C-alpha positions, 0 to 999 in steps of 0.5 A: 708779441701776443699769440694771434687768435685763430678764428673758429669754424661756424658754430652751433646756434646759441640761445638765450639760456640754452646750449644746443647739443652738437652732432655726434663725433666722428668715428675713431678712424676719422680721428686718426686720419685727422691726426695723421694729416695735421702737419699739412697746411692744405689738408682739411681739419675734421674736429669733433663737431664735424665742422670744416676748417680750411686754410685758404692762400697763406692766411689762416682763414676759415670758410663760413660753413653753415653751422645750422645745416647739420641740425636740419639734415639730422632731423626729419622736419615736421610738416602740417598740411595747408588746411591745418596752416589756415586753421592755425593762422585763423586761430592765432588772429582770433586769439589775439583779438580775444586777449585784447578784449579780455585785457580791456575788460580786466582794466574796466573792472569796478569795485561796485557790486562785488560778490564774494564767498567764504572758502567753506562755501566754495568747497561746499558748492564744488563737492555738491554740484560739480559732478552735476555741472560736468554732466550738464555740459554734455548738452553743450557738446551735443550742440557743438558736435553738429559743426564740422571737424575743421570748425571744432578744431579751429575753435579748440585751437583758438581757445588753447592759444587764448588760455595760454595767453591768459596764464594757464599751463599747457598740461592744464589746458589739454587736461580740460580739453580731454575731460569735458566736452567742447564748451565755452572758454569760461567753462574750461576755465571753471574746470581748470580752476575747480579741478585744482581745488577738488584735488587740493593741488596748487595751480601752476597758472598765473591767471587772475583778475588783476590788471595786466602789468605794463611792458616794464613790469612784465619785463622785470618779472622775467629777470627773476635771478637775484642781483649780485651783492654790492653790484648796482646797475651801471649807468654806462654800457661799457664792458665791465668785468662782473664775474670771476674769470674761471678760464684758467681754472676750468677746462671747458669740456662739456658733454657731447649731449648738453642740456639747456641751462640758464647760468651753468651748463648741465654738463658741469653738474654731477650725475648723482646730484639732485636739485634742491626742493622748496622744503630744503630751501625753506630751511635757509630762509629765516622765519623772521623775514616775514614782515607785518608786525603791527598787532593793531592792524588786522590786515597785517596780522592776517597776512602774517598768519597766512604766510606762516601757513604757507611755509607749513604747507611747503614744508608738508606740515599741513596736518601739524598742531602748529597749522591748526593753531594758525587756522584758529588765529585766522578765524579769530581775525576774520571774525572781527567787525573791522576786518576787510577780507577784500583788502587783506586778500589783495595784500596777501596775494602781493606778499605771497608773490614776493615770498615765492620769488624770494624763495625761488631766487634763493633756490637758484643761488644755492644750486649754483653754489653747489654746482661750482663747489662740485666742479672744483672738487672734481678738479676739472682744470685746463691743459697745462700751458707755459707761464709766458703764454698764460701771462700773455693770455691774461694780458689779452683777457684784461685788454678785452675786458676793458673794451667797449662796444661803442669804440668800433674804430679803435677796436678794428684798428687794433684787430688789424695790427694784431692779425698782421703782426708775426703772422707768418712766423707763428702761422704753423704753430698757431694752426697746430694749437688751434687744431689741438684745441678744437679736437680736445674741446667740443666747441664751435668756432663761429667765423664772423667778421667785424664790418661797418655795414650796420649798427652793432647788435650790442648797441641795438640791445642797449637802445631797445632796453632803454625804450622799455625802461631807463634803468634796464641795462645790459652788461657783459663779461667776456672771457678767452677760451684757451687759444680758440677765441672768446665767449661773452656772458650778458647780464640784463639787469633792472632794479629788482633782478637780472637774467643771465645769457650765455652760450658755452658751446660757441666761441668768437674770434674777438671779444667784441664779436662775442659781445655782439653775438650774445647780444643777438641771442638776447635780442632774439630770445628776450626782446622779440615779444617787446619790440620789433627789430629791423634786421636791416640795421645789423651788419651782414654777418649778423643778419645771417646769424639772426636769419638762422635763429629765425629759421630754427625758431620757425622749425621749432614752432612748426614742430609745436604746431604739429604736436598741438594739431595731433593732440587736438585731432585726437581729442575731437575724434575721441569726443565723436565716439561719445556722441549719441547714436542716431538711433538714440537721437531719433528716439529723443526727437520722437513725439512723446505720444500719438495723441495728434494722430488722426484716426478718422471718424468711426461709425458706430456698429449697426447693433449700437445704432439700433440700440440707440433708436430703441432707447429714443422710443423707450418709455423712459424717453416718452415720459419726458416728451410732455415736459419737453414739448412745453419748452419754447424751443420745441416749436422751432424744431423743424426750423432749426433742423432745416437751417442746419442742413442748409447752412454751415453756420447758424446763430440762435438767440434764446431767453433763459429757460427756452430749452436751447441748451438741452433741446437743440442738441437733442433735436439734432441727435434724434433726427440723425439717429432715426435717419440712420446717420452717425453723428458726433456732436460737441456742445461747449459750456463755459463752466464744468457744472453746466457741462455735467448737469446738462449732460445728465439732464439730456441723457435722462430726457432721452431715456438713457442712463447717466453718462459713463466712460465704459458703456456706450451711452447716447450722451456724455461729458468731458471736463478737466480731470473728469471724462464720462464718454467714449470715442463712439458717444454721439453727443458730448458736453465739454467745457470750452477750454477742453474743446480748445485743447482737443483742437490743439492735439491734431485732426480730431476736428475731422471726426466732429459733425456738429459743434454747438457753442453755448453761452457765448454772451459771457464773452470769456477768453476761451469763447472768444478764442473759439470764435476765432477758431470758427473762422478757420474751421468754416473754411477748412472743414466744409462738412462741419455744422456750427451753431452759436447760441446766446441768451442775451439781446446782442445776438446781432453783434455775432451775426455781423461778426459772421457775415451772411449767417442765419439768426433764429430767435426763440422767445422764453417761457417766463412768468412776470417777475416783480422787481424791487430796488433798494429804495423800495426795500428801505421804504418798506422797512421804514428806513431802519438805520440799523441796516446802514451799520452792517459790516461789509467790504466795499465793492470797488477796490479802495486802492483804486482811489488811493491817490494823493489828496491833492489829486482829487479835483473840485469838479469831481467832488461837485459831480459826486454831490450832484449824484447824491442829491439825485439818488433816493438812497439815504446818506447814512446807507453805504451802497458800496458794501454788501449788507449781510444784515439786510439779506438775513432780514429779507429772508426772514420777511419772505418766510414769515410776512411775505406772500407764501407763493414766493417762499418755495425757493429763494436764490441769493446771488453773492460774489464768492465763497466767503460771502456764501459761507458768511451768509450761511453762518448768519442764517444758521444763527437764527433759531427759525432756520435751525429746523432742517425739516422746514428749511434746507440750505444749499451752496453753489460754487465752482470749488464744491464737489460735483455731488454738492453742486448737483444737490441744488437741483433736488426738489425738497419735500412738501412743507420744506423751504429751500434757500440756495446761496450761489455765485453768478453760476446760477445766472445762465449756466444752470437752471434751478427749476423751482426758484420763485424768489431772487435776492440780488446783491448786484455784485459779482467777482471777476478777474480784472486788470488794474491799469494803475497797479499793472496787476490782475486782481479778483475784484468785486464789481457791479453787474451789468444791466443784462446780468441783472435782468438774467438774475431777476428772470430766474424767479419766473421760470415756473410761476410768477416771481419776485426779485429784490435788488440790493442796489438803487434803480438810479445806480442801475440806470446810470452806472451799470454797463449795458453788457458785461465787459469781455474778458479779452478787454478787462484781463491782462493781455499776458493771460490772453497771449498765453491762451493763444500760444497754448492753442497754437493758433499762430501769430498772436497779433494776427489772431487777436486782430480777428477777435470780436473786440480786438485789443490794441497792438501796443498792449499785445507787444507789451504783453509779449515782452513781459512774457519773454522776461518771465520766461513763458515765451522763448526768443522766437515766441514759442511757449516754453515749459514754464509758459505751459504751467503759467497758462493753466493758472488763473493768475498773472504770469509773475504770480504764477511763477511764484507758485511754480518756484514755490513748488521747486524750492519747497515753500508751497504754503508761503508761495500760495498764500502770498499769491492768493493775497496779492490776487484778493487784496491786502489782509490789513484794514485801513483806518483813516482815523487811527492810521498810526495804530493800524501801521503799528499793528501791521508791523507787529507781525514782522520778525527779525530782518523782515524786509518784505511786505509780502512776507509780512502779509504771510506772517499776518495770515499765519497768525490768523490761521493759528488763531482759528486752528487753536482751541485756546487764545482770543477769538477771531473777531477780537484778534482781527479788530486788535490787529486791523485784519480784514477777515473777508479778505483772509477768508477769500484768500484761503478759498483761492489758496485751496483752488490754486493748490488744486491747480498745482496738483492737477499739473503734477507740480504737487505730488499729493493725491489730493489737497487736504483741508482741516476744519477751524476749531473756533467759530470762524468766517473760514471753515476749512484751511488747506493742509500742505504736505510737509515734504513740499513745505520745508522752507516756508519759514525761511524769509531769505529764500522766500525773498529770493523766490519773490524776486525771481518771479517779479524780475525785472521789477527791481529797484536799486538805491543810488546813494550818491543821488539818494534815490531809488531807480529801476534797475533796467531803465534807471527811472526814478521811483519812490517807495511809499512810507507804508512799506517796510523798506521806506526811507526811514529804514534805509540806514538799517538795510543791508542791501540796496536792491528791492523787488516790487509787485507793481508800479503806480502813477499819480497825477504828479507825474511821479511813480511809486511802489508800496509793496517791496521785497529786499533782494541781495546780490546772491539772490539776484545772481543765483535766482533771477533772470532767464540767463546769466552771462557768467564770464569767468574769464573776466570775473563778472556776470551780466544779468541783462544790463546789470553787472556783478563782479566777483572777488576772485576766480574761485568765487566766479567758478563756484557761482557759475557752477551753482547757477548752472545747476539751478537752471538745469534743475529747473528745466528738468523740473518743468519737463518732469515735475516728479524730478524734484531737488534732493533735500541735500542739494536744496539745503546747500542752495538755501544756505548759500543764497540765504546768507546775508553777505552784503558788505558794509559799503552801502551802510557807510554811504547812507550814514555819511 
């Protein structure tokens, strides 16, 4: 009869792939004591594992002693406090939510709008910008450090769990935590991904943008051991002998301190053996194992070459000649036209995973074979036994191997018979043998019993595996361990691999219990993450085993949590040491200067007051009293002084020339000074020339010297970039904008005693805003006296605005002026038709009438015909054009045939500097005007120097006639005293918002009736005068407005809002609602939204640093942003030229008769890949400028005629460009000391051209970077082509829009366009209820993502970036991380540039940005769809 198996003591716990070391063996004394008591049945046995084995009654039984207690007693259990426990649990919950959302986002990734980079581009970005990116992360840390310690710890713990769940290694995660501040999870991913690239080290993480596999796929990946040869997965669950039984060949004597192992216990390994390296294993894997032999498949060849390169990298042969040859082959493949990098990378990633799995499996196989050979070589054998016992054991082993876990009843019956048979005869011998085995081997006997209280663990394991996959099975190999018991090995197998689970330390009484025990280990270790197992279904003994496993797992997790907590505490504390000190923080928060501090009103010293009194009574002052007393304002001196003393607000209306601008401030100053009172009077003027000239005039009349910034004069002035006054100056003339800025800085208004607002009738934005300020000043500063002065007849409107205010009207001292209109002039000259052919630009912008032919109704045409019949102007005369020939003819007539008394000084009103230059050129061409002794020609324009402007006031010598060519500055702003004749074109140039174009433009429009009267009145200041109006009286009476439209109503409200924000006046809607003519709230809200999109306003409607620049530029916010970004990207010439042309108008002439030739001439300026109408305009401007500056080649007129160029528009463009460059210089955006100009080398309509310093104009020739700057400035004005619907639509609202055929990106060009995105300047509507654009610029995905928008939500974790509602996907995580770094650098550099314009981009950094953004990496999908 077979020898009865003894039941072992409780064993040490078993694990899926580990063997847990037991407690140290007993001392030698204890061993001897055990040996001496070995024959006594009732004595306790103390085996080496120190577990107690006792005999109870007459049965060989073993008390169930807790086999896990020794582990708990020998170690100090880790503990964490309650707060840390709460943080851990919250972090775990947050991490699960995040990972669930992350997996959803990965599944929803699309193949549209995918952006990629080459390896060289990625390396270039990282080497250039990664250090700057790391430095910029400190700002994020400064923000996070304001939160509490526990919140930061919870955030880091959540991030740790999330990153680990995404596939990152723990060492990588803590490396990121230690290296950079506390930032977002995407920044941590960026750091870990790029850190490996920078150090050229392979990453151990499994993070990717691939869709997460199913449970079946994930489970099969865990079965990473190779399947045995010729052993397919069995379809049944019987215990099949799958492994050679080494029980008779191997003596199981593991070391006392065993280590975890998957297949073979580490105690069986040689101490001198070393694991095989990958390079050693690679020699066993033949190279012909690499597939993909199709020579015509580029993807197959690409993968094959990449796998060969991978083999060389593993073998440390990266610098070999073979590797270089393979690299050249790779470049040759990728350069092929039909090669698809995305498809090839997908195939290569899958092939690489298969290759590495095969390599790892071969490594494990070779390692196992080596260990077995070493064991056999060392001759480890089991103790000698008798032949009968061996045969009996073999029979017993065979019997156990045929046993099935499902035959429970049969198995239990056999066990019962076996236990009872020959029990008493063999009892004493068995006990002795069992004790010998336990003493000689470091085994733990686990005394479990088989009962019918639940489902066997092996059955549960098979059921749970089947739920994951029908072809996943568990197979068992059970072996007897001497006379002690049985051990079982479990093989979990699927079609791709297997996993081996064994516990070489624990033995069970029966083979069935051994299989169930190892099944419990598999359930606990392998299945816990895939299914929820109910312990209630297990037998009672196995419930306790599983409970012990769980307790140990809990202790392990607790130790891990304590370790993580300790690391996080250390990291957070180290970050706190890096925080700026409070002193540094307070320094950063301190104001930049003390401008806003109020110093109070400073009374001048008595010596200075006495000096001023003496000056007012000096002979110099007395000389001018005769002239001053002749002015009408002198008659109201006492009335005005009394009104000012008795009321806080006074309104004065006076005709031009009555002396209100010079005399009223002087009256107040003289009265206060003579009475010993100190005053501080500010007089605001709309123009700087007015402020300067009036200050000089008043200072001269009061007997003083010209204003000075050093000596204490009575009168001074302060304009932008020029100030001639001191804090003690009692009378200061300032521009309205300067005074508004004075109100911004603090309590300076406290020192002002009198405020005089002049020329309010012009209704500029600054004057209207100042009037709103006055409403507050009247309440907050009762001591302040305010005087409002107007030169027109609508002063009653201001009196109604300021309820209860006094009004004083001063009549003007003027002489009669004879006014002649166009019909009078033509009839006087006999209706000479030569005047009707004069070239000129239409006053009204022709694009305003640019609608479809069907849009013009018959009724409108009939109305126009009726107007023509009532008008006396001949049909052959173009009344909408400025007739330069008529102007010159009038001048000749005045000086030769006209009344000599009207020819002393002629003032000609023209709309702008280009018209002034043209008339001056025409005059100088006439021989009679070349005699400078008889004729002096002066120009008056805001762009001229102060000396040139002041020269118009000079009285020419006797016999010399004077001609002044001026804009509307000479209307009311300044008074030229000797004017006797006026030629009025009836046109002025003003900024006007085009509601159809949604763009502000400088537009030539007809003046108002009040303006025409003011102009004619300039001829009657000193004597009887004459005025020639170059418009008909019918047009004057029927089409001219009574008064000029206020700027607040005709300008884009974006500019108005910026001015309000610049003045810090409070809520925009409240402020503008108090205006004299308030705009609608809908338009205000729309303007706020637009400014927020541009970046001029923050989310809380605060003015940003960019907004401060835009508020100082005289153009729309979008166009102003082009200028600012042009300075940043160093393409100033192109940016300023494009903005000037968009403001003035197109440089091309339209030809109704020959439209094809005009369009062909326009497109002739295009260069290769010119996909922007704005860049095309710039190329045309450059060609015209080159013609003018070159002494050779065609003349300007013939060139313009051939290319259909509008010379007037180009000349005005250059003038505005010079003005814009001056503004940029004043704002320090240009480092040049002054804007240089150069003269034209040919006879040209434009005499001078701006010269941009080379260091600010590196990229004007790069069309791609220009397109990026334009797109970034016009965003969100972006269109996207829908190739399924075959239409353009807006990116933000998906509204259908059509592009006109005049654009270079019209529909006929779609097949040739490599990008499906365009930016547009403005959108217009027609009566057909459709919207269209005509000026577009093609944009790439790189330009959109790197340069557009205020903030890009770059989610490196899911490989996508969101620009508002538009999503771009990245090809892989390296592209995502690299572009995230580049975008962060651009944003940071821009913010630094806005804060300190001197901090400009290094040319090396700018070169990398331009190279990355400029590359036409569009892909071919768009082109293929269009051709389908």
